[in-house]
All heavy atoms as an XYZ file, in Angstrom:
1000
protein
N      16.872     -3.682     -2.742
C      15.728     -3.190     -2.004
C      16.114     -1.932     -1.241
O      16.966     -1.981     -0.360
C      15.215     -4.241     -1.022
C      13.997     -3.824     -0.224
C      12.732     -3.838     -1.055
O      12.649     -4.569     -2.043
N      11.751     -3.046     -0.667
N      15.490     -0.841     -1.571
C      15.745      0.417     -0.887
C      15.006      0.420      0.440
O      13.813      0.096      0.506
C      15.310      1.622     -1.730
C      15.470      2.921     -0.945
C      16.120      1.669     -3.015
N      15.713      0.788      1.484
C      15.110      0.903      2.798
C      15.432      2.260      3.394
O      16.537      2.772      3.228
C      15.609     -0.204      3.726
C      15.155     -1.597      3.325
C      15.615     -2.663      4.281
O      16.797     -2.751      4.604
N      14.684     -3.477      4.744
N      14.461      2.825      4.081
C      14.624      4.102      4.742
C      14.251      3.948      6.204
O      13.273      3.270      6.524
C      13.744      5.185      4.109
C      13.992      5.547      2.639
C      13.221      4.620      1.715
C      13.586      6.997      2.379
N      15.010      4.578      7.066
C      14.764      4.488      8.488
C      14.925      5.854      9.135
O      15.999      6.454      9.069
C      15.716      3.489      9.145
C      15.545      3.353     10.645
C      14.204      2.775     11.028
O      13.876      1.649     10.645
N      13.413      3.533     11.782
N      13.869      6.322      9.766
C      13.919      7.594     10.469
C      14.513      7.404     11.861
O      14.353      6.353     12.475
C      12.512      8.193     10.614
C      11.753      8.370      9.307
C      10.947      7.144      8.908
O      11.113      6.067      9.539
O      10.147      7.253      7.960
N      15.163      8.435     12.344
C      15.668      8.419     13.704
C      15.689      9.837     14.248
O      15.840     10.799     13.501
C      17.062      7.801     13.786
O      18.001      8.552     13.032
N      15.526      9.944     15.551
C      15.525     11.239     16.198
C      14.822     11.164     17.535
O      14.404     10.093     17.967
N      14.674     12.293     18.196
C      14.055     12.298     19.519
C      12.563     12.044     19.439
O      11.887     12.503     18.524
C      14.345     13.713     20.032
C      14.427     14.536     18.793
C      15.080     13.641     17.761
N      12.063     11.314     20.397
C      10.634     11.078     20.449
C       9.881     12.205     21.126
O       8.674     12.360     20.928
N      10.589     13.001     21.904
C       9.977     14.086     22.651
C      10.815     15.347     22.494
O      12.032     15.327     22.688
C       9.855     13.721     24.134
C       9.209     14.747     25.057
C       7.748     14.962     24.673
C       9.313     14.294     26.501
N      10.162     16.438     22.131
C      10.816     17.727     21.964
C      10.004     18.780     22.701
O       8.775     18.760     22.665
C      10.944     18.112     20.479
C      11.728     19.408     20.327
C      11.636     16.999     19.705
N      10.682     19.704     23.320
C       9.989     20.758     24.052
C       9.567     21.881     23.117
O      10.251     22.178     22.134
C      10.892     21.311     25.147
C      11.237     20.306     26.234
C      12.135     20.926     27.289
C      12.452     19.929     28.379
N      13.340     20.514     29.416
N       8.444     22.517     23.416
C       8.014     23.658     22.590
C       9.096     24.720     22.495
O       9.820     24.969     23.465
C       6.787     24.173     23.336
C       6.256     22.981     24.058
C       7.475     22.199     24.473
N       9.192     25.318     21.337
C      10.150     26.360     20.970
C      11.523     25.816     20.596
O      12.359     26.569     20.080
C      10.299     27.431     22.054
O      11.179     27.010     23.081
N      11.748     24.542     20.816
C      13.042     23.961     20.489
C      13.100     23.555     19.019
O      12.130     23.670     18.283
C      13.323     22.757     21.390
C      13.407     23.113     22.863
C      14.507     24.123     23.144
O      15.683     23.870     22.855
N      14.133     25.265     23.695
N      14.254     23.088     18.604
C      14.470     22.663     17.230
C      14.478     21.148     17.149
O      15.153     20.479     17.937
C      15.795     23.211     16.683
O      15.752     24.638     16.675
C      16.042     22.707     15.265
N      13.734     20.626     16.205
C      13.663     19.195     15.967
C      14.627     18.808     14.856
O      14.648     19.442     13.798
C      12.235     18.806     15.580
C      12.022     17.380     15.059
C      12.290     16.359     16.161
C      10.611     17.234     14.505
N      15.398     17.772     15.099
C      16.262     17.198     14.079
C      15.876     15.737     13.886
O      15.882     14.957     14.834
C      17.736     17.269     14.479
C      18.303     18.657     14.511
C      18.292     19.405     15.674
C      18.855     19.222     13.367
C      18.813     20.683     15.706
C      19.384     20.500     13.387
C      19.361     21.235     14.559
N      15.554     15.386     12.668
C      15.244     14.012     12.316
C      16.133     13.591     11.161
O      16.302     14.341     10.203
C      13.784     13.856     11.920
C      12.741     14.031     13.023
C      11.350     14.008     12.417
C      12.881     12.933     14.069
N      16.663     12.404     11.253
C      17.551     11.892     10.221
C      16.943     10.664      9.568
O      16.384      9.807     10.255
C      18.923     11.541     10.806
O      19.554     12.734     11.282
C      19.820     10.906      9.751
N      17.050     10.594      8.271
C      16.635      9.428      7.514
C      17.873      8.751      6.955
O      18.636      9.374      6.205
C      15.689      9.822      6.377
S      15.067      8.417      5.427
N      18.061      7.516      7.313
C      19.179      6.734      6.809
C      18.688      5.823      5.698
O      17.724      5.083      5.878
C      19.819      5.899      7.924
O      20.296      6.770      8.957
C      20.994      5.098      7.386
N      19.357      5.896      4.561
C      18.951      5.144      3.375
C      19.938      4.024      3.125
O      21.152      4.234      3.139
C      18.883      6.063      2.142
C      18.506      5.260      0.901
C      17.892      7.188      2.377
N      19.419      2.846      2.879
C      20.245      1.712      2.496
C      19.680      1.087      1.229
O      18.493      1.222      0.931
C      20.311      0.672      3.619
O      19.022      0.158      3.920
N      20.540      0.416      0.478
C      20.102     -0.217     -0.747
C      19.969      0.727     -1.924
O      19.501      0.330     -3.003
N      20.361      1.966     -1.743
C      20.289      2.954     -2.800
C      21.027      4.205     -2.396
O      21.150      4.499     -1.207
N      21.485      4.947     -3.362
C      22.249      6.166     -3.106
C      21.347      7.380     -3.142
O      20.510      7.520     -4.041
C      23.366      6.321     -4.137
O      24.007      7.572     -4.000
N      21.525      8.289     -2.196
C      20.731      9.511     -2.203
C      21.199     10.485     -3.279
O      20.546     11.504     -3.506
C      20.721     10.197     -0.824
C      22.129     10.603     -0.399
C      20.076      9.286      0.213
C      22.149     11.425      0.884
N      22.293     10.168     -3.935
C      22.755     10.984     -5.054
C      22.422     10.358     -6.404
O      22.779     10.912     -7.442
C      24.269     11.233     -4.978
O      24.977      9.993     -5.057
C      24.632     11.942     -3.683
N      21.745      9.232     -6.385
C      21.349      8.612     -7.648
C      20.417      9.532     -8.428
O      19.467     10.088     -7.872
C      20.665      7.274     -7.389
C      20.219      6.567     -8.666
C      19.591      5.240     -8.378
N      19.124      4.588     -9.594
C      18.550      3.390     -9.647
N      18.378      2.705     -8.528
N      18.158      2.887    -10.795
N      20.696      9.668     -9.697
C      19.932     10.588    -10.515
C      18.450     10.271    -10.586
O      18.039      9.114    -10.592
N      17.658     11.332    -10.621
C      16.220     11.262    -10.856
C      15.406     10.791     -9.654
O      14.290     10.291     -9.824
C      15.895     10.394    -12.070
C      16.402     10.988    -13.372
O      16.918     12.121    -13.358
O      16.294     10.313    -14.413
N      15.927     10.988     -8.464
C      15.173     10.674     -7.262
C      15.216     11.816     -6.262
O      16.236     12.493     -6.102
C      15.681      9.392     -6.597
C      15.323      8.152     -7.371
C      16.234      7.565     -8.233
C      14.059      7.584     -7.245
C      15.899      6.433     -8.959
C      13.721      6.454     -7.968
C      14.637      5.885     -8.817
O      14.298      4.759     -9.539
N      14.085     12.000     -5.607
C      13.951     12.965     -4.526
C      13.825     12.226     -3.206
O      13.296     11.111     -3.156
C      12.709     13.838     -4.714
C      12.697     14.674     -5.961
C      12.108     14.195     -7.125
C      13.253     15.947     -5.971
C      12.076     14.963     -8.272
C      13.225     16.723     -7.116
C      12.637     16.233     -8.263
O      12.606     16.998     -9.396
N      14.257     12.885     -2.161
C      14.170     12.323     -0.813
C      13.358     13.282      0.032
O      13.741     14.439      0.211
C      15.574     12.088     -0.267
C      16.343     11.207     -1.209
C      17.125     11.600     -2.252
C      16.326      9.776     -1.228
N      17.624     10.498     -2.914
C      17.148      9.371     -2.318
C      15.721      8.807     -0.441
C      17.366      8.029     -2.626
C      15.939      7.468     -0.751
C      16.749      7.099     -1.829
N      12.244     12.774      0.537
C      11.201     13.643      1.067
C      10.887     13.379      2.533
O      11.121     12.292      3.057
C       9.910     13.453      0.261
O      10.139     13.646     -1.128
N      10.325     14.405      3.157
C       9.799     14.308      4.517
C       8.303     14.574      4.499
O       7.840     15.551      3.896
C      10.489     15.292      5.456
C      11.862     14.873      5.849
C      13.037     15.339      5.356
C      12.203     13.893      6.829
N      14.091     14.717      5.970
C      13.612     13.817      6.876
C      11.454     13.068      7.681
C      14.295     12.952      7.738
C      12.125     12.201      8.528
C      13.525     12.149      8.554
N       7.585     13.709      5.172
C       6.134     13.771      5.269
C       5.770     13.529      6.726
O       6.502     12.856      7.444
C       5.485     12.691      4.375
C       5.975     12.825      2.933
C       3.961     12.742      4.429
C       6.132     11.491      2.242
N       4.663     14.068      7.167
C       4.229     13.787      8.534
C       2.724     13.564      8.581
O       1.988     13.980      7.690
C       4.622     14.909      9.491
C       3.864     16.209      9.294
C       4.350     17.266     10.271
N       3.646     18.521     10.109
C       3.927     19.632     10.774
N       4.930     19.651     11.644
N       3.223     20.741     10.563
N       2.298     12.905      9.653
C       0.892     12.648      9.867
C       0.550     12.938     11.322
O       0.870     12.144     12.209
C       0.513     11.213      9.510
C      -0.974     10.938      9.615
C      -1.365      9.606      9.019
O      -0.589      8.643      9.080
N      -2.541      9.544      8.427
N      -0.099     14.071     11.576
C      -0.533     14.371     12.940
C      -1.608     13.396     13.388
O      -2.264     12.761     12.551
C      -1.090     15.798     12.828
C      -0.501     16.347     11.568
C      -0.387     15.167     10.649
N      -1.824     13.271     14.688
C      -2.849     12.339     15.177
C      -4.215     12.647     14.585
O      -4.680     13.787     14.624
C      -2.844     12.571     16.689
C      -1.489     13.108     16.990
C      -1.117     13.935     15.794
N      -4.844     11.629     14.024
C      -6.175     11.775     13.485
C      -6.276     12.577     12.205
O      -7.388     12.894     11.769
N      -5.146     12.908     11.594
C      -5.157     13.711     10.383
C      -4.468     12.982      9.241
O      -3.892     11.914      9.423
C      -4.485     15.059     10.636
C      -5.167     15.897     11.702
C      -4.464     17.228     11.887
C      -5.142     18.059     12.951
N      -4.451     19.359     13.148
N      -4.521     13.587      8.077
C      -3.915     12.997      6.899
C      -2.440     13.319      6.777
O      -1.850     14.011      7.604
N      -1.860     12.809      5.724
C      -0.446     13.042      5.461
C      -0.209     14.472      5.012
O      -0.983     15.031      4.240
C       0.050     12.071      4.389
C       0.004     10.587      4.740
C       0.349      9.755      3.514
C       0.952     10.274      5.881
N       0.875     15.047      5.479
C       1.258     16.398      5.109
C       2.688     16.375      4.583
O       3.613     15.995      5.295
C       1.161     17.344      6.305
C       1.612     18.764      5.998
C       1.670     19.655      7.218
O       1.542     19.138      8.345
O       1.842     20.879      7.046
N       2.858     16.807      3.355
C       4.192     16.898      2.779
C       4.926     18.095      3.354
O       4.394     19.204      3.409
C       4.108     17.021      1.258
C       5.425     17.235      0.599
C       6.404     16.307      0.407
C       5.917     18.462      0.048
N       7.487     16.878     -0.232
C       7.207     18.200     -0.462
C       5.397     19.749     -0.068
C       7.980     19.175     -1.077
C       6.162     20.724     -0.684
C       7.429     20.438     -1.176
N       6.146     17.882      3.783
C       6.944     18.930      4.401
C       7.991     19.509      3.462
O       8.166     20.725      3.393
C       7.645     18.394      5.644
C       6.746     17.777      6.706
C       7.584     17.204      7.837
C       5.758     18.803      7.224
N       8.698     18.644      2.790
C       9.752     19.105      1.907
C      10.514     17.944      1.317
O      10.283     16.785      1.664
N      11.435     18.266      0.429
C      12.213     17.229     -0.238
C      13.552     17.781     -0.690
O      13.730     18.996     -0.833
C      11.451     16.671     -1.439
N      14.463     16.879     -0.927
C      15.758     17.203     -1.509
C      15.978     16.313     -2.717
O      15.750     15.113     -2.657
C      16.884     17.005     -0.497
C      18.271     17.226     -1.097
S      19.598     17.170      0.145
C      19.429     18.808      0.863
N      16.424     16.908     -3.793
C      16.695     16.146     -5.004
C      18.058     15.491     -4.931
O      18.854     15.735     -4.023
C      16.628     17.052     -6.230
O      17.829     17.807     -6.367
N      18.347     14.677     -5.921
C      19.633     14.009     -5.994
C      20.786     14.989     -6.129
O      21.928     14.643     -5.837
C      19.632     13.016     -7.161
C      19.485     13.655     -8.522
C      20.492     13.909     -9.396
C      18.285     14.101     -9.144
N      19.994     14.501    -10.539
C      18.638     14.626    -10.414
C      16.943     14.112     -8.771
C      17.701     15.157    -11.298
C      16.004     14.634     -9.652
C      16.381     15.145    -10.893
N      20.509     16.196     -6.583
C      21.541     17.210     -6.713
C      21.750     18.013     -5.433
O      22.710     18.773     -5.332
C      21.211     18.196     -7.834
O      20.086     18.997     -7.456
C      20.900     17.456     -9.130
N      20.841     17.864     -4.477
C      20.892     18.656     -3.267
C      19.954     19.845     -3.262
O      19.890     20.576     -2.268
N      19.231     20.058     -4.340
C      18.234     21.116     -4.375
C      17.112     20.799     -3.398
O      16.737     19.637     -3.225
C      17.679     21.279     -5.780
N      16.566     21.817     -2.773
C      15.518     21.608     -1.781
C      14.211     22.255     -2.186
O      14.183     23.269     -2.894
C      15.936     22.149     -0.405
O      16.367     23.509     -0.539
C      17.063     21.314      0.169
N      13.131     21.675     -1.703
C      11.774     22.127     -1.966
C      10.988     22.005     -0.672
O      11.109     21.007      0.032
C      11.119     21.280     -3.061
C      11.969     21.154     -4.302
C      12.962     20.186     -4.388
C      11.799     22.015     -5.377
C      13.762     20.077     -5.512
C      12.592     21.912     -6.507
C      13.569     20.948     -6.574
O      14.366     20.842     -7.688
N      10.170     23.011     -0.374
C       9.471     23.025      0.903
C       8.004     23.370      0.740
O       7.620     24.125     -0.149
C      10.101     24.036      1.853
C      11.545     23.763      2.172
C      12.555     24.490      1.564
C      11.896     22.773      3.086
C      13.890     24.241      1.846
C      13.224     22.514      3.372
C      14.216     23.251      2.752
O      15.536     22.995      3.043
N       7.209     22.824      1.640
C       5.830     23.257      1.741
C       5.816     24.727      2.129
O       6.550     25.135      3.035
C       5.095     22.437      2.796
O       3.846     23.019      3.106
N       5.007     25.539      1.453
C       4.969     26.964      1.803
C       4.661     27.227      3.268
O       5.152     28.209      3.834
C       3.864     27.512      0.890
C       3.857     26.590     -0.278
C       4.150     25.240      0.298
N       3.863     26.374      3.876
C       3.488     26.581      5.267
C       4.616     26.265      6.235
O       4.570     26.684      7.391
C       2.261     25.734      5.634
O       2.555     24.344      5.454
C       1.078     26.112      4.752
N       5.612     25.547      5.799
C       6.718     25.150      6.656
C       8.047     25.755      6.233
O       9.049     25.604      6.946
C       6.865     23.630      6.685
C       6.001     22.818      7.644
C       6.294     23.207      9.088
C       4.527     22.973      7.341
N       8.077     26.435      5.113
C       9.334     26.917      4.563
C      10.117     27.800      5.527
O      11.352     27.750      5.561
C       9.088     27.670      3.261
C      10.362     28.086      2.545
C      10.093     28.672      1.178
O       8.920     28.913      0.859
O      11.066     28.883      0.422
N       9.414     28.583      6.302
C      10.089     29.494      7.218
C      10.741     28.782      8.387
O      11.616     29.345      9.052
C       9.113     30.549      7.742
O       8.089     29.953      8.521
N      10.335     27.557      8.645
C      10.844     26.818      9.802
C      11.612     25.564      9.445
O      12.314     25.026     10.301
C       9.695     26.424     10.730
C       8.972     27.583     11.368
C       8.128     27.085     12.531
N       7.020     26.249     12.098
C       6.715     25.067     12.627
N       7.457     24.572     13.618
N       5.669     24.379     12.180
N      11.454     25.070      8.234
C      12.027     23.778      7.860
C      13.279     23.925      7.014
O      13.432     24.866      6.234
C      10.992     22.958      7.101
N      14.162     22.974      7.177
C      15.376     22.918      6.383
C      15.791     21.464      6.217
O      15.736     20.695      7.171
C      16.497     23.717      7.055
O      17.698     23.642      6.310
N      16.184     21.101      5.016
C      16.637     19.740      4.735
C      18.092     19.780      4.299
O      18.474     20.593      3.454
C      15.772     19.073      3.649
C      14.321     18.956      4.130
C      16.323     17.695      3.288
C      13.366     18.476      3.066
N      18.877     18.902      4.865
C      20.281     18.783      4.509
C      20.619     17.312      4.321
O      19.782     16.439      4.571
C      21.175     19.407      5.581
O      20.970     18.778      6.837
N      21.837     17.035      3.879
C      22.218     15.644      3.681
C      23.695     15.430      3.954
O      24.505     16.360      3.913
C      21.893     15.182      2.258
C      22.755     15.835      1.175
C      22.372     15.332     -0.202
N      23.188     15.928     -1.251
C      23.077     15.659     -2.541
N      22.155     14.795     -2.953
N      23.867     16.251     -3.421
N      24.006     14.188      4.241
C      25.379     13.737      4.381
C      25.513     12.542      3.460
O      25.094     11.434      3.799
C      25.687     13.368      5.828
C      27.142     13.013      6.051
O      27.825     12.598      5.093
O      27.617     13.143      7.196
N      26.065     12.763      2.304
C      26.125     11.702      1.305
C      27.044     10.562      1.722
O      26.813      9.418      1.345
C      26.579     12.252     -0.051
O      27.860     12.879      0.080
C      25.583     13.279     -0.570
N      28.069     10.866      2.498
C      28.979      9.819      2.938
C      28.298      8.835      3.875
O      28.696      7.671      3.964
C      30.214     10.418      3.606
O      29.892     11.035      4.835
N      27.276      9.296      4.576
C      26.529      8.449      5.501
C      25.196      7.992      4.914
O      24.448      7.280      5.589
C      26.273      9.185      6.808
C      27.534      9.537      7.574
C      27.192     10.259      8.871
C      28.434     10.589      9.665
N      28.104     11.310     10.924
N      24.911      8.401      3.711
C      23.640      8.100      3.063
C      22.475      8.524      3.955
O      21.550      7.746      4.225
C      23.547      6.604      2.720
O      22.459      6.356      1.835
N      22.531      9.770      4.391
C      21.519     10.295      5.295
C      21.056     11.664      4.840
O      21.835     12.446      4.294
C      22.063     10.418      6.721
C      22.426      9.105      7.376
C      23.010      9.306      8.754
O      23.633     10.334      9.043
N      22.831      8.326      9.616
N      19.791     11.949      5.080
C      19.303     13.308      4.936
C      18.493     13.665      6.170
O      17.852     12.811      6.777
C      18.537     13.533      3.631
C      17.286     12.725      3.451
C      16.036     13.306      3.645
C      17.343     11.397      3.046
C      14.873     12.578      3.447
C      16.182     10.657      2.843
C      14.947     11.257      3.045
N      18.554     14.928      6.536
C      18.053     15.379      7.820
C      17.026     16.493      7.657
O      17.192     17.392      6.833
C      19.205     15.883      8.701
O      20.083     14.793      8.993
C      18.691     16.459     10.014
N      15.990     16.413      8.448
C      15.002     17.481      8.546
C      15.269     18.286      9.806
O      15.403     17.719     10.890
C      13.586     16.907      8.598
C      12.464     17.911      8.911
C      12.273     18.882      7.758
C      11.170     17.179      9.246
N      15.358     19.590      9.656
C      15.443     20.499     10.786
C      14.167     21.323     10.816
O      13.806     21.959      9.832
C      16.657     21.417     10.663
C      16.773     22.444     11.776
C      17.974     23.355     11.606
O      19.018     22.936     11.128
N      17.814     24.613     12.007
N      13.485     21.304     11.941
C      12.257     22.056     12.089
C      12.387     22.935     13.326
O      12.473     22.430     14.447
C      11.053     21.123     12.212
C       9.676     21.778     12.204
C       9.423     22.477     10.872
C       8.587     20.736     12.468
N      12.416     24.233     13.095
C      12.629     25.186     14.177
C      11.330     25.548     14.884
O      10.238     25.408     14.340
C      13.265     26.467     13.624
C      14.596     26.226     12.966
O      15.405     25.428     13.442
N      14.856     26.930     11.876
N      11.482     26.042     16.098
C      10.370     26.626     16.860
C       9.148     25.730     16.884
O       8.040     26.143     16.535
C      10.021     28.001     16.274
O      11.140     28.856     16.273
N       9.323     24.510     17.301
C       8.220     23.561     17.278
C       7.165     23.907     18.326
O       7.452     24.522     19.358
C       8.704     22.118     17.471
C       9.647     21.723     16.345
C       9.371     21.939     18.827
N       5.952     23.514     18.029
C       4.816     23.671     18.920
C       4.108     22.331     19.031
O       4.412     21.395     18.282
C       3.829     24.722     18.397
O       3.105     24.176     17.281
C       4.548     25.983     17.947
N       3.148     22.199     19.944
C       2.399     20.940     20.012
C       1.718     20.556     18.702
O       1.449     19.372     18.485
C       1.376     21.211     21.121
C       2.083     22.166     22.022
C       2.849     23.068     21.096
N       1.448     21.530     17.843
C       0.847     21.235     16.548
C       1.790     20.461     15.636
O       1.352     19.909     14.626
C       0.405     22.524     15.858
C      -0.768     23.225     16.537
C      -2.022     22.376     16.524
O      -2.375     21.850     15.444
O      -2.661     22.245     17.587
N       3.060     20.430     15.982
C       4.034     19.667     15.211
C       4.106     18.207     15.639
O       4.861     17.426     15.061
C       5.417     20.305     15.320
C       5.481     21.667     14.659
O       5.021     21.791     13.500
O       5.993     22.613     15.296
N       3.354     17.845     16.656
C       3.292     16.450     17.075
C       2.739     15.603     15.943
O       1.670     15.888     15.404
C       2.419     16.294     18.322
O       3.045     16.946     19.436
C       2.217     14.823     18.674
N       3.474     14.573     15.565
C       3.071     13.756     14.427
C       4.004     12.569     14.293
O       5.053     12.503     14.932
C       3.096     14.569     13.133
N       3.600     11.645     13.446
C       4.516     10.625     12.967
C       5.233     11.201     11.760
O       4.594     11.645     10.802
C       3.780      9.330     12.588
C       4.746      8.334     11.945
C       3.139      8.706     13.823
N       6.538     11.217     11.810
C       7.338     11.775     10.725
C       7.899     10.643      9.884
O       8.451      9.674     10.409
C       8.464     12.647     11.280
C       7.981     13.989     11.767
C       7.278     14.102     12.963
C       8.203     15.145     11.019
C       6.807     15.329     13.400
C       7.748     16.372     11.454
C       7.048     16.467     12.645
O       6.585     17.685     13.080
N       7.776     10.782      8.585
C       8.114      9.728      7.644
C       9.050     10.282      6.579
O       8.856     11.386      6.092
C       6.843      9.183      6.965
C       5.817      8.728      8.012
C       7.177      8.042      6.006
C       4.406      8.673      7.486
N      10.055      9.518      6.217
C      10.864      9.858      5.055
C      10.527      8.887      3.927
O      10.117      7.750      4.159
C      12.363      9.857      5.364
S      13.057      8.332      6.044
N      10.688      9.362      2.706
C      10.290      8.568      1.557
C      11.100      8.960      0.328
O      11.674     10.049      0.266
C       8.804      8.738      1.265
N      11.123      8.071     -0.640
C      11.780      8.330     -1.918
C      10.738      8.577     -2.991
O       9.672      7.957     -2.990
C      12.676      7.155     -2.327
C      13.569      7.471     -3.518
C      14.440      6.301     -3.929
N      13.711      5.335     -4.741
C      14.285      4.411     -5.509
N      15.617      4.315     -5.545
N      13.549      3.570     -6.211
N      11.066      9.461     -3.922
C      10.154      9.815     -4.994
C      10.913      9.866     -6.311
O      12.020     10.396     -6.382
C       9.496     11.163     -4.711
C       8.512     11.608     -5.775
C       7.900     12.961     -5.478
O       8.228     13.556     -4.431
O       7.081     13.429     -6.289
N      10.298      9.349     -7.357
C      10.911      9.347     -8.678
C      10.661     10.662     -9.405
O       9.549     11.182     -9.410
C      10.365      8.191     -9.518
C      11.030      8.036    -10.896
C      12.459      7.537    -10.766
C      13.073      7.184    -12.118
N      13.202      8.356    -13.011
N      11.705     11.189    -10.012
C      11.604     12.390    -10.821
C      10.772     12.105    -12.064
O      10.981     11.097    -12.746
C      13.001     12.843    -11.200
C      13.080     13.992    -12.190
C      12.480     15.217    -11.916
C      13.790     13.850    -13.373
C      12.583     16.267    -12.815
C      13.900     14.903    -14.271
C      13.292     16.110    -13.982
O      13.400     17.162    -14.871
N       9.838     12.986    -12.350
C       8.948     12.798    -13.489
C       9.286     13.688    -14.672
O       8.691     13.544    -15.733
C       7.486     13.070    -13.093
O       7.343     14.450    -12.728
C       7.074     12.187    -11.923
N      10.219     14.597    -14.489
C      10.573     15.514    -15.543
C       9.838     16.837    -15.472
O      10.102     17.741    -16.264
N       8.925     16.976    -14.539
C       8.174     18.201    -14.353
C       8.717     18.990    -13.173
O       9.463     18.457    -12.355
C       6.692     17.909    -14.125
C       6.017     17.156    -15.265
C       4.526     17.131    -15.078
N       3.964     18.473    -15.164
C       2.669     18.754    -15.035
N       1.805     17.778    -14.815
N       2.247     20.005    -15.127
N       8.319     20.238    -13.104
C       8.649     21.040    -11.939
C       8.161     20.321    -10.691
O       7.028     19.836    -10.651
C       7.994     22.416    -12.053
C       8.262     23.296    -10.862
O       7.657     23.141     -9.800
N       9.182     24.241    -11.025
N       8.997     20.261     -9.678
C       8.667     19.461     -8.508
C       7.358     19.913     -7.852
O       6.545     19.078     -7.438
C       9.788     19.499     -7.474
C       9.496     18.587     -6.304
C       9.773     17.222     -6.383
C       8.911     19.079     -5.141
C       9.487     16.380     -5.332
C       8.620     18.234     -4.085
C       8.909     16.889     -4.182
O       8.619     16.051     -3.131
N       7.149     21.198     -7.753
C       5.963     21.695     -7.057
C       4.666     21.373     -7.784
O       3.610     21.288     -7.150
C       6.075     23.203     -6.844
C       7.106     23.602     -5.824
C       8.261     24.279     -6.195
C       6.925     23.305     -4.478
C       9.208     24.652     -5.253
C       7.871     23.671     -3.530
C       9.007     24.347     -3.923
O       9.939     24.710     -2.981
N       4.740     21.216     -9.079
C       3.533     20.932     -9.854
C       3.372     19.456    -10.194
O       2.324     19.053    -10.693
C       3.512     21.745    -11.153
O       4.629     21.400    -11.962
C       3.556     23.239    -10.848
N       4.373     18.659     -9.943
C       4.315     17.243    -10.272
C       3.433     16.480     -9.294
O       3.274     16.868     -8.140
C       5.715     16.642    -10.277
N       2.882     15.404     -9.773
C       2.120     14.505     -8.912
C       3.088     13.653     -8.095
O       4.048     13.112     -8.626
C       1.213     13.595     -9.749
O       0.319     14.389    -10.518
C       0.414     12.663     -8.849
N       2.819     13.557     -6.818
C       3.681     12.772     -5.939
C       3.607     11.292     -6.284
O       2.528     10.734     -6.449
C       3.292     12.991     -4.471
C       3.302     14.464     -4.000
C       4.715     14.911     -3.608
N       5.573     15.107     -4.773
C       5.606     16.227     -5.497
N       4.843     17.251     -5.166
N       6.409     16.317     -6.549
N       4.771     10.697     -6.389
C       4.847      9.273     -6.697
C       5.947      8.609     -5.877
O       7.018      8.272     -6.384
C       5.056      9.057     -8.206
C       6.335      9.688     -8.732
O       6.776     10.728     -8.246
N       6.937      9.055     -9.729
N       5.656      8.404     -4.616
C       6.607      7.782     -3.712
C       6.663      6.279     -3.968
O       5.633      5.632     -4.128
C       6.216      8.026     -2.258
C       6.053      9.489     -1.920
C       4.790     10.025     -1.688
C       7.149     10.325     -1.832
C       4.638     11.365     -1.373
C       7.003     11.671     -1.530
C       5.748     12.180     -1.300
O       5.590     13.515     -0.989
N       7.863      5.736     -3.984
C       7.994      4.301     -4.192
C       8.536      3.556     -2.975
O       8.326      2.347     -2.851
C       8.831      3.985     -5.436
C      10.210      4.627     -5.426
O      10.577      5.281     -4.435
O      10.927      4.456     -6.431
N       9.217      4.242     -2.099
C       9.695      3.645     -0.864
C       9.436      4.590      0.290
O       9.599      5.807      0.163
C      11.191      3.316     -0.935
C      11.517      2.190     -1.883
C      11.909      2.443     -3.188
C      11.430      0.862     -1.457
C      12.202      1.416     -4.052
C      11.728     -0.171     -2.327
C      12.111      0.115     -3.616
O      12.405     -0.917     -4.470
N       9.060      3.993      1.426
C       8.745      4.756      2.633
C       9.475      4.183      3.832
O       9.673      2.973      3.929
C       7.246      4.702      2.952
C       6.336      5.185      1.882
C       6.075      4.584      0.678
C       5.505      6.351      1.925
N       5.147      5.309     -0.032
C       4.780      6.395      0.708
C       5.303      7.353      2.870
C       3.868      7.409      0.420
C       4.393      8.367      2.583
C       3.694      8.385      1.376
N       9.838      5.033      4.751
C      10.304      4.560      6.037
C       9.121      4.186      6.902
O       7.971      4.497      6.581
N       9.366      3.523      8.009
C       8.263      3.127      8.898
C       7.644      4.283      9.675
O       6.549      4.140     10.215
C       8.919      2.121      9.846
C      10.351      2.559      9.897
C      10.665      3.068      8.513
N       8.329      5.402      9.736
C       7.857      6.546     10.484
C       8.374      6.525     11.906
O       8.681      5.475     12.466
N       8.476      7.703     12.484
C       8.881      7.822     13.874
C       7.993      8.853     14.562
O       7.703      9.915     14.013
C      10.367      8.213     13.994
O      10.765      8.181     15.370
C      10.645      9.596     13.434
N       7.544      8.517     15.747
C       6.664      9.401     16.498
C       7.460     10.531     17.132
O       8.472     10.293     17.794
C       5.927      8.616     17.584
C       5.083      9.473     18.525
C       3.889     10.086     17.850
O       3.165      9.394     17.137
N       3.680     11.387     18.050
N       6.989     11.743     16.941
C       7.568     12.916     17.596
C       6.460     13.628     18.349
O       5.445     14.002     17.766
C       8.214     13.881     16.594
C       8.706     15.135     17.317
C       9.365     13.205     15.869
N       6.672     13.810     19.620
C       5.713     14.523     20.461
C       6.339     15.812     20.951
O       7.453     15.800     21.491
C       5.288     13.663     21.652
O       4.668     12.462     21.188
C       4.310     14.418     22.542
N       5.644     16.907     20.752
C       6.103     18.207     21.238
C       5.304     18.532     22.485
O       4.094     18.764     22.424
C       5.935     19.302     20.186
C       6.437     20.636     20.739
C       6.693     18.938     18.919
N       5.973     18.539     23.599
C       5.312     18.768     24.877
C       6.334     19.196     25.909
O       7.498     18.812     25.860
C       4.601     17.494     25.346
O       4.028     17.673     26.632
N       5.883     19.994     26.842
C       6.728     20.382     27.956
C       6.626     19.410     29.108
O       7.369     19.480     30.073
C       6.359     21.791     28.432
O       5.010     21.836     28.865
């Protein structure tokens, strides 16, 4: 059973950098044909895909967040991390990590097919 757990600060000040870590158990983040993704849901809004990292370490980002977002990983700890720079109150959301199966298509054009999700963690950007 693959499990994902987000961790990080619940409160971040505007203009600061947010770091969120997803710890994966029951599966390897280097296992072939899987992506590890970050998604968020602002209050009262729908899910927004932020970015993902493939099993090879390749990264993919939402165009709207590419200038501020970065995903990295520590394979020895089975963790991948989202870095989001210059946060504003608009970045307040529940942040979720999830696993996605590779479909053989270009990642940006493929249909999202998440099979495991973390419970999410609340991040509030406020002074």
